[in-house]
C-alpha positions in Angstrom: 86.9 -12.3 -31.6 89.0 -13.5 -28.6 92.1 -11.9 -29.1 90.3 -8.5 -30.2 91.2 -5.4 -27.6 88.2 -3.2 -26.7 88.7 0.3 -23.9 92.2 -1.9 -23.4 91.1 -4.4 -22.4 91.2 -8.3 -24.2 88.1 -9.5 -25.4 89.3 -13.2 -24.1 90.2 -12.1 -20.5 86.9 -10.3 -20.2 85.4 -13.4 -21.1 86.9 -15.9 -18.9 86.4 -13.7 -16.2 82.7 -13.6 -16.4 83.1 -18.1 -16.2 85.2 -17.2 -12.7 82.7 -15.1 -11.3 79.5 -17.1 -13.1 81.1 -20.6 -10.7 81.3 -18.4 -8.0 77.7 -17.1 -8.2 75.9 -20.2 -9.5 78.1 -23.2 -8.4 76.9 -26.8 -8.8 78.8 -30.6 -8.5 79.9 -31.7 -12.4 82.6 -33.8 -14.0 83.6 -31.5 -17.2 82.9 -28.0 -18.0 81.8 -27.5 -21.5 81.7 -24.2 -24.0 79.3 -23.6 -26.7 82.2 -22.8 -29.9 83.2 -20.6 -30.5 82.0 -17.6 -28.0 81.6 -19.4 -24.9 85.0 -21.3 -25.1 86.5 -18.2 -23.2 83.7 -18.7 -20.1 84.0 -21.7 -19.5 87.8 -22.0 -19.6 87.2 -19.7 -16.4 84.1 -21.5 -14.3 86.6 -24.5 -15.2 89.6 -22.6 -13.2 87.2 -20.7 -11.3 85.3 -24.4 -9.9 88.1 -26.6 -10.4 86.2 -28.6 -13.1 88.0 -29.5 -15.2 87.3 -28.2 -19.2 86.6 -30.3 -21.4 85.8 -30.6 -25.7 81.9 -32.0 -25.9 80.4 -29.9 -28.4 82.6 -30.0 -32.0 81.6 -27.3 -34.8 81.5 -27.3 -38.0 83.2 -24.4 -39.6 81.6 -24.5 -42.5 77.6 -23.5 -41.0 77.3 -19.6 -40.5 75.4 -18.4 -37.3 72.1 -19.6 -36.2 71.0 -17.2 -33.7 70.8 -14.9 -37.0 68.9 -16.8 -39.0 64.8 -15.6 -40.2 63.2 -18.2 -38.0 63.3 -20.2 -35.5 62.6 -23.5 -37.6 65.7 -22.7 -39.6 67.4 -21.8 -36.2 66.9 -25.4 -34.5 68.2 -27.6 -38.1 71.4 -24.8 -38.1 72.1 -26.3 -34.5 71.7 -30.2 -35.4 73.9 -29.3 -38.6 76.3 -26.8 -37.0 77.4 -29.2 -33.6 78.2 -33.0 -33.1 79.0 -34.5 -29.3 82.2 -35.8 -28.5 80.4 -39.2 -26.9 84.1 -40.0 -25.5 84.8 -36.9 -23.7 80.9 -37.1 -22.1 79.5 -40.5 -21.6 78.1 -41.1 -17.8 79.0 -37.4 -16.8 77.5 -34.3 -15.4 78.6 -31.6 -17.7 78.1 -28.0 -17.4 77.4 -25.7 -20.5 78.5 -22.7 -20.5 77.0 -20.6 -23.1 77.6 -17.0 -23.6 73.8 -15.7 -24.1 69.9 -17.2 -24.5 68.3 -14.9 -26.0 65.6 -16.3 -27.9 65.8 -20.0 -26.0 65.6 -21.8 -29.5 69.3 -23.2 -29.6 70.3 -23.6 -25.9 67.1 -26.9 -25.6 68.9 -28.4 -28.6 72.3 -28.2 -27.4 71.3 -29.5 -24.4 69.9 -32.5 -26.1 73.1 -33.5 -28.1 74.9 -33.5 -24.9 72.5 -36.0 -23.1 72.0 -37.9 -27.2 76.5 -37.9 -26.4 75.7 -39.4 -23.5 75.9 -36.9 -20.6 74.2 -37.5 -17.5 73.2 -34.5 -16.7 73.3 -31.2 -18.2 73.8 -27.9 -16.1 73.5 -24.9 -18.3 75.4 -21.4 -17.2 75.3 -18.3 -19.2 77.8 -15.8 -18.6 75.7 -12.8 -19.1 72.2 -11.5 -17.8 69.0 -12.2 -19.1 68.3 -10.8 -21.4 64.4 -9.4 -21.4 64.3 -6.0 -23.9 65.3 -5.5 -27.4 67.6 -4.0 -29.1 67.0 -0.7 -31.1 71.0 -0.8 -31.9 71.6 -3.1 -34.9 71.6 -6.5 -32.9 68.6 -8.6 -34.3 66.5 -9.4 -31.5 63.8 -6.2 -32.1 60.3 -7.4 -30.1 59.8 -8.3 -26.9 58.4 -11.3 -27.0 61.0 -13.3 -29.4 63.0 -13.0 -25.9 62.6 -16.0 -23.7 63.4 -14.3 -20.7 60.6 -12.0 -21.4 58.1 -14.3 -21.2 59.3 -16.7 -18.8 61.9 -17.0 -15.3 64.3 -18.5 -15.0 63.1 -21.9 -13.7 60.2 -21.3 -17.0 63.4 -21.5 -19.0 65.0 -24.5 -17.5 62.0 -26.4 -18.2 62.0 -25.0 -22.3 65.5 -26.1 -22.9 65.3 -29.2 -20.9 68.4 -28.5 -18.1 68.9 -30.2 -15.4 69.3 -26.3 -13.4 70.1 -23.0 -15.1 71.7 -19.9 -13.8 72.9 -16.8 -15.1 75.6 -14.5 -14.7 74.3 -11.6 -12.1 73.6 -7.7 -13.5 76.2 -6.6 -10.9 78.9 -9.6 -12.3 78.7 -8.4 -15.5 79.6 -4.8 -14.5 82.2 -6.3 -12.1 84.2 -8.1 -15.3 83.4 -5.6 -17.8 84.2 -2.4 -15.2 87.6 -3.8 -14.2 89.9 -1.0 -15.2 87.8 0.9 -17.8 87.1 4.2 -17.0 83.7 4.7 -16.0 83.3 7.8 -18.1 83.2 6.0 -21.2 80.0 4.4 -20.3 78.6 1.2 -21.1 74.9 0.1 -22.4 73.1 -3.1 -20.7 69.7 -1.8 -22.5 69.1 -5.7 -23.1 69.8 -6.9 -19.4 68.1 -3.8 -17.6 65.7 -1.9 -20.0 67.8 1.1 -19.4 68.4 2.1 -22.6 71.3 5.5 -23.8 69.2 7.2 -25.1 65.1 7.9 -25.7 63.5 5.3 -27.3 60.1 6.3 -29.2 57.4 3.8 -28.2 56.0 2.6 -31.8 59.7 0.3 -31.8 58.8 -1.4 -28.7 55.4 -2.7 -30.2 55.4 -6.3 -32.1 55.3 -7.2 -35.5 51.2 -6.9 -35.7 51.2 -3.6 -33.7 53.9 -1.8 -35.5 52.5 -1.1 -39.4 49.4 1.0 -37.5 51.3 3.0 -34.8 54.0 3.6 -37.7 50.9 5.1 -39.9 49.5 6.9 -36.8 53.0 8.3 -36.1 53.3 9.0 -39.8 49.7 11.3 -39.6 51.3 13.0 -36.3 54.9 14.2 -38.1 52.5 14.6 -41.3 54.4 12.8 -43.7 
């Protein structure tokens, strides 16, 4: 939540800083900045403030639809995007739009969001992501456990741009993210960037990196070695 406080820093403040740094790292000529509700709104405001491009509402969220990110398969996620958001035509018609999102994980919601903005009249859609590319799986509780499901593991930035049908695509740099997160934070506390950098804060068994088709075999081998 944007009103949360983590390690003495306001979440809204840090997310807004992501957007400000992103605007400096990846500028684009546009008429409006739109954030994906709700998690990217703070970053979109920051992008708008730093770039001078007006912020506007372009996607209206249906509050009665759950998170598309945690749906169990791609088909449900894609259907969920269409049910969850509606484009605001009056704010989009004929405009070059910067769409700010907090992350692109699988890439299966970014494309439909770009399509929604175009259907709402946007002349161009430039996607800006307020985090670095997610290239590595998370083993600490986030629903992204295999490499191949991560679009940034399979494709480079230009490949992802084509995949999501955007006019341009840029991510916040790893250095920019750390700059925003680390401002005023005690370095001794540390931070996990494993999904971006591949550097995990603990040793991860190799079997956990396997794809689903390999995991059953490796699990059996591991159990045999462990004498289970």
